[in-house]
C-alpha positions in Angstrom: -11.8 -50.1 97.3 -15.6 -49.9 96.7 -17.2 -52.4 94.4 -18.0 -49.6 92.0 -15.1 -47.7 90.4 -15.3 -43.9 89.8 -14.4 -42.7 86.3 -10.8 -42.0 87.2 -10.5 -45.4 88.9 -11.9 -47.1 85.8 -9.4 -45.2 83.6 -6.6 -46.3 85.9 -7.8 -49.9 85.9 -7.7 -49.9 82.1 -4.2 -48.4 82.1 -3.0 -51.0 84.6 -4.7 -53.8 82.6 -2.8 -52.5 79.5 0.6 -52.6 81.3 -0.1 -56.2 82.4 -1.0 -57.2 78.8 2.1 -55.5 77.3 4.3 -57.3 79.9 2.7 -60.6 79.2 2.9 -60.4 75.4 6.6 -59.5 75.4 7.2 -62.3 77.9 5.0 -65.0 76.2 5.4 -64.1 72.6 8.6 -62.1 72.5 6.9 -59.5 70.4 6.3 -55.8 70.7 2.5 -55.0 70.8 1.2 -52.2 68.5 -1.0 -49.8 70.4 -4.3 -49.1 68.6 -6.4 -47.5 71.3 -6.6 -44.1 69.4 -7.2 -45.5 65.9 -10.9 -46.2 66.2 -10.5 -49.9 65.1 -12.4 -51.4 68.0 -9.4 -53.0 69.8 -6.4 -51.9 71.9 -3.5 -53.8 70.5 -2.3 -55.6 67.3 0.3 -58.3 67.3 2.1 -59.2 64.0 4.1 -62.4 64.1 7.2 -62.9 62.0 5.2 -65.2 59.6 2.7 -62.5 58.9 -0.1 -63.7 61.1 -2.0 -60.9 63.0 -3.8 -61.2 66.3 -5.9 -58.3 67.9 -6.6 -57.8 71.5 -9.2 -55.8 73.4 -7.8 -55.3 77.0 -10.1 -54.7 80.0 -8.9 -54.0 83.6 -11.0 -54.5 86.7 -10.6 -53.9 90.4 -12.5 -57.0 91.1 -10.6 -60.1 92.3 -11.7 -62.6 89.6 -14.3 -63.5 87.0 -15.3 -59.8 86.2 -15.5 -58.5 82.7 -15.9 -54.7 82.6 -18.5 -53.3 80.2 -17.4 -53.0 76.6 -17.6 -49.7 74.6 -20.0 -49.7 71.7 -17.0 -49.6 69.2 -15.6 -52.8 70.5 -18.5 -55.1 69.5 -19.9 -55.3 66.0 -23.6 -54.1 66.6 -25.0 -56.2 63.8 -23.4 -59.5 64.5 -22.7 -59.0 68.3 -19.2 -60.3 67.8 -16.1 -59.0 69.5 -14.1 -56.9 67.0 -10.8 -58.1 68.5 -9.6 -61.7 68.1 -9.2 -61.9 71.9 -10.5 -60.3 75.0 -7.8 -60.0 77.5 -9.2 -59.3 81.0 -7.0 -58.4 83.9 -8.7 -58.6 87.3 -7.4 -57.4 90.7 -5.4 -54.7 88.9 -4.8 -52.6 92.0 -3.0 -55.4 93.8 0.4 -55.4 92.0 1.8 -58.9 91.7 -1.6 -60.4 92.4 -3.3 -59.7 89.1 -5.4 -62.4 87.5 -5.6 -62.4 83.6 -7.8 -64.3 81.1 -7.4 -64.5 77.4 -10.7 -65.3 75.8 -11.1 -66.0 72.0 -13.8 -64.2 70.1 -15.4 -67.5 69.2 -16.1 -68.3 72.9 -18.7 -65.6 73.1 -22.2 -66.2 72.0 -24.5 -63.5 70.5 -26.5 -63.4 73.8 -23.4 -62.7 75.8 -23.5 -59.1 74.5 -26.2 -56.8 75.8 -26.4 -53.3 74.3 -26.5 -50.7 77.1 -27.2 -47.3 75.6 -25.4 -44.3 77.0 -25.5 -40.7 76.0 -22.3 -39.1 74.9 -21.8 -35.4 74.3 -20.4 -35.2 70.8 -19.3 -32.3 68.7 -19.8 -29.9 71.4 -16.4 -29.4 73.1 -14.1 -27.8 70.5 -15.3 -24.3 69.8 -18.0 -24.1 72.5 -15.9 -24.9 75.4 -13.8 -21.8 74.7 -17.0 -19.7 75.4 -16.3 -17.6 78.5 -19.8 -18.2 79.9 -18.9 -22.0 80.4 -15.6 -21.2 82.2 -15.4 -21.7 85.9 -12.8 -20.0 88.0 -11.2 -22.4 90.5 
C-alpha cells in the first residue's frame, strides 16, 4: 500500500476504523454506540451510559502503522475555538491489517489550539441535484 491513500481507500480506512471502534465500545463498555455520521453534529458516535452520562467520539482510520491522525473535516473542529467537537478522538492505525490494528483514544482536552491547522478545500455544493440530471453532463460508459 502506498503512503498516500486514494479517495476510495480513505473511505474504506474510515469504515474499517468505525468497525474497530464499534467492536471495542461493545467489548469495553458493554454499550451499543449510536451512529451520528449523517446527522451533521461533528462526530461519528454517541455513547449514552445507564446513569445518563454521554460521550461522543470522532473516529479516524488510517493505513499507516502507528502515530498517524488523518486530516479532520471542517465540521469536526470548532473553527472559533479550535476544539474538537467530540469528547474523544478515536484513531485506528494499520486498518488494512486485520488483527494488527492499533487504536488510540485521545480526550478533547489533550489537544491544544495550535494542534489544529485549517486546511481549506473547495467543495462543490448545491450543484449535484438537478444539474447532474442534465443530459450534456452524462457520460456513456
